[in-house]
N, C-alpha and C positions, 0 to 999 in steps of 0.2 A: 616548499621552496628549497628545502635543504638539499645539499649536494650539488646545486647548480653554481656555476661561476657567477660572481656578483661584482658590481661596481658600487663604490661608496658615493652617496649623494648627500650633500649638505644644503639645507634650506631652512628658512625661518617660517614658523607657523604662528598664527594668531594664538595667544595663550589659551583662550577658551577652546579653540579647535584642538590644540595639543592635549589639553586636559580631557576633553570628551573622547578623543581617539585613544588615549591611554586607558581610560575607564572602559571603553568598549572592548579593547583588546583583552583586558584583564577578565572581563565577564565572559569572553569567548575562549578564554584559556589559550590565547595566542600572543605572540610577540607583536609589539606595535609596528615593527617593520613589515611583518606579514600582512597586517590589516591595511597598511598604507599601500603596499604592493598590489594587493587584491583590488583595492579601490581604484588605483591608477590604471590597472589593466582593464577593469570594467569601464571606466570613463573613456579610455582610448578606444576600446571596442565599440562603445556607443557612438562616439564621434565619427568613427570610420563608416558607420552605416548611413551617414548623410552625404 
């Protein structure tokens, strides 16, 4: 996702979801923002198929 223009988004997460996302990102050697962006893109793509 580097090199692309971005917009800042601020939102609150359940503490357990935040922790799990951070752990997942670390295990994947990724930034948490990259994991969240990928998950959101996949979710939106899935929702568009209905």
